[in-house]
C-alpha positions in Angstrom: 104.9 74.2 155.8 107.3 76.9 154.8 106.1 80.4 155.7 108.0 83.6 155.0 109.1 86.0 157.8 106.2 88.3 157.4 103.6 85.5 157.8 105.6 84.1 160.8 105.7 87.6 162.5 101.9 87.9 162.2 101.4 84.4 163.4 103.7 84.7 166.4 102.7 88.2 167.3 99.2 88.8 165.9 97.8 92.3 166.0 94.3 93.2 167.2 93.4 89.9 168.8 90.3 89.6 170.9 86.7 90.6 171.0 85.5 94.2 170.8 82.8 95.0 173.3 79.9 96.8 171.7 81.2 96.2 168.2 79.2 97.9 165.4 79.7 95.0 163.1 80.6 91.3 163.6 81.4 88.9 160.8 82.0 85.2 161.2 83.0 83.0 158.3 84.6 79.5 158.0 84.0 75.9 158.2 84.2 74.1 161.5 84.8 70.8 159.7 88.1 72.0 158.2 89.1 74.0 161.2 89.3 77.5 160.0 86.8 79.9 161.5 87.4 83.7 161.6 85.4 86.4 163.4 86.0 90.1 162.8 84.8 92.9 165.1 84.4 96.4 163.8 84.0 99.7 165.6 82.9 102.4 163.1 82.5 106.1 163.6 81.7 108.6 160.8 82.3 105.8 158.2 85.8 105.2 159.6 87.0 101.9 161.1 88.3 103.3 164.4 88.9 99.9 165.9 89.0 96.3 164.7 89.8 93.0 166.2 89.6 89.3 165.4 89.3 85.9 166.9 90.4 83.0 164.7 90.4 79.3 165.2 92.7 77.7 162.6 96.2 77.3 161.3 99.1 79.7 161.3 98.1 81.1 158.0 94.6 81.8 159.2 95.9 83.7 162.2 98.4 85.7 160.0 95.8 86.6 157.4 93.4 87.8 160.1 96.1 89.9 161.8 97.2 91.5 158.5 93.6 92.1 157.4 92.8 94.0 160.6 96.0 96.1 160.2 95.1 96.9 156.6 91.6 98.3 157.5 92.2 100.0 160.8 91.7 103.8 160.4 90.3 103.4 156.9 87.0 104.6 155.5 84.4 102.0 154.6 85.1 102.8 150.9 88.8 102.1 151.4 88.0 98.9 153.4 85.9 97.7 150.4 89.1 97.9 148.3 90.9 95.4 150.5 90.8 92.0 148.9 92.3 88.6 149.5 95.1 89.6 147.0 95.8 92.8 149.1 96.2 90.6 152.2 98.4 88.1 150.3 100.6 90.8 148.9 100.9 92.5 152.3 102.0 89.1 153.8 104.5 88.6 150.9 102.5 85.6 149.8 101.4 82.2 151.2 101.9 78.6 150.1 99.4 77.7 147.5 97.5 75.3 149.8 97.0 78.1 152.4 95.8 80.9 150.1 92.2 80.1 151.0 93.0 81.8 154.4 93.3 85.1 152.7 89.9 84.6 151.1 88.5 83.9 154.6 90.0 87.1 155.9 88.4 89.1 153.1 85.1 87.4 153.7 85.2 87.9 157.4 85.8 91.7 157.0 83.0 91.9 154.5 80.7 89.9 156.7 81.4 92.4 159.5 80.6 95.3 157.2 77.4 93.6 156.1 76.4 93.2 159.8 77.2 96.9 160.4 75.2 97.9 157.3 72.2 95.8 158.4 72.2 97.3 161.9 72.5 100.8 160.5 69.9 100.3 157.7 72.4 101.4 155.1 73.7 100.1 151.8 77.4 99.9 151.2 78.1 100.1 147.5 79.5 96.8 146.1 78.9 94.8 149.4 77.3 91.4 148.9 75.6 89.3 151.6 78.2 87.1 153.4 78.6 83.5 152.5 76.8 81.0 154.7 79.3 79.9 157.4 80.6 77.3 155.0 83.7 78.0 153.0 85.1 75.7 150.3 88.8 75.2 150.1 
């Protein structure tokens, strides 16, 4: 598989890896059968993502998209986080091979699942946020 330098950098030196204690929102998406499972942890204060981390079980592209997604949302408002899509992640990584683009969708879904968890715990509605997919994700 041929990955560009940006993807390789995020795979070899992923940012924000690990589990956040007392996370305000946790989102898990993926499919154990195909091997890609992402979990995103959010710490939110005054509607700002003040900290974010991830744990990903999967291929290099899954790790890279998780890393980039966390970098894109850290320090952003919930409204700004809602603007981050799989295309945003793909563009920030300078693209992925076609067979690995599903990883960027997983990254978007994991962030949104963590926001959903946060909204449920806080009893709030986040404009445009849908319930997360069941922990199955088609490729």
